[in-house]
C-alpha positions in Angstrom: 70.7 51.7 96.1 69.7 54.0 93.2 70.7 57.7 93.2 69.1 60.3 91.0 71.3 62.7 89.0 69.8 66.2 88.7 71.8 66.9 85.5 73.8 69.7 87.3 75.9 68.3 90.0 77.4 64.8 90.3 75.8 63.0 93.3 78.0 61.5 96.0 77.2 57.8 96.5 76.1 57.1 100.2 78.3 54.0 100.5 82.0 54.0 100.5 84.2 51.8 98.3 87.2 50.1 99.9 90.7 49.8 98.6 91.3 46.4 97.0 87.6 45.7 96.4 85.9 45.4 93.1 82.5 47.3 93.0 79.9 47.6 90.2 78.4 51.0 89.3 75.8 51.8 86.7 73.8 54.6 85.1 70.4 54.3 83.6 69.8 56.4 80.6 66.0 55.7 80.1 64.9 59.3 80.9 67.3 60.7 78.3 66.6 58.4 75.3 63.7 60.3 73.8 63.1 57.6 71.2 66.8 56.9 70.6 68.9 53.9 71.7 72.3 53.7 73.3 75.0 53.4 70.6 78.1 53.3 72.7 79.5 54.1 76.1 82.9 55.0 77.5 84.0 55.6 81.1 86.4 58.2 82.4 88.0 57.0 85.6 90.8 58.5 87.8 94.4 57.3 88.0 94.8 54.2 90.3 91.4 52.9 89.3 91.1 49.9 87.0 88.1 49.0 84.8 87.6 45.3 85.4 84.7 45.1 83.0 82.0 47.2 81.5 78.6 46.6 79.8 76.5 48.8 77.5 72.7 49.0 77.3 71.9 46.3 79.9 69.1 45.9 82.6 70.2 46.0 86.2 68.1 44.9 89.2 68.9 46.5 92.6 66.7 46.2 95.7 63.9 44.5 93.7 63.7 47.3 91.1 64.9 46.8 87.5 66.5 49.7 85.7 66.7 49.4 81.9 69.0 51.1 79.4 72.0 51.0 81.8 75.7 51.3 81.2 77.7 49.6 84.0 81.3 49.4 85.1 83.2 47.1 87.5 86.0 49.1 89.2 88.8 48.3 91.5 91.3 50.7 93.0 94.5 50.9 94.9 93.5 54.3 96.4 93.2 54.2 100.2 91.3 57.4 100.8 89.7 60.4 99.1 86.7 61.2 97.0 86.8 60.5 93.2 84.6 61.3 90.2 83.6 58.6 87.8 82.0 59.7 84.4 79.9 57.8 81.9 80.0 59.2 78.3 77.0 57.9 76.5 76.4 58.2 72.7 72.9 57.8 71.5 71.6 56.7 68.0 70.6 60.3 67.2 74.2 61.4 67.7 73.7 63.1 71.1 76.5 62.6 73.6 75.6 63.1 77.3 78.0 62.7 80.2 76.9 61.9 83.8 79.2 61.6 86.7 79.0 60.5 90.3 81.4 60.7 93.2 82.6 57.8 95.3 84.6 57.9 98.6 87.3 55.5 99.3 87.6 54.6 103.0 90.6 52.4 103.8 89.8 52.3 107.5 86.8 49.9 107.2 
């Protein structure tokens, strides 16, 4: 499921993550490129989260829709509850750096 970011407030993802699982999250930067390309990407994650893997400038298909210009991260966590903010810091070929965040909820009861 794709969620739009309004550029002002980090959206909360509608599905919960579960402690011990590894989930993949991504951000598409197509609307922000303005003729540039993605040069690099770093992720800021909370304590007790682990970056299993990450990819920069890839295409992602979700629910039969393909999103280009994505940065993705596979995350696992030992947290059992709470809401946490994940941030992608994207550097473009024209030297712009833009950050976009989203919130995920950990639900250990499911």
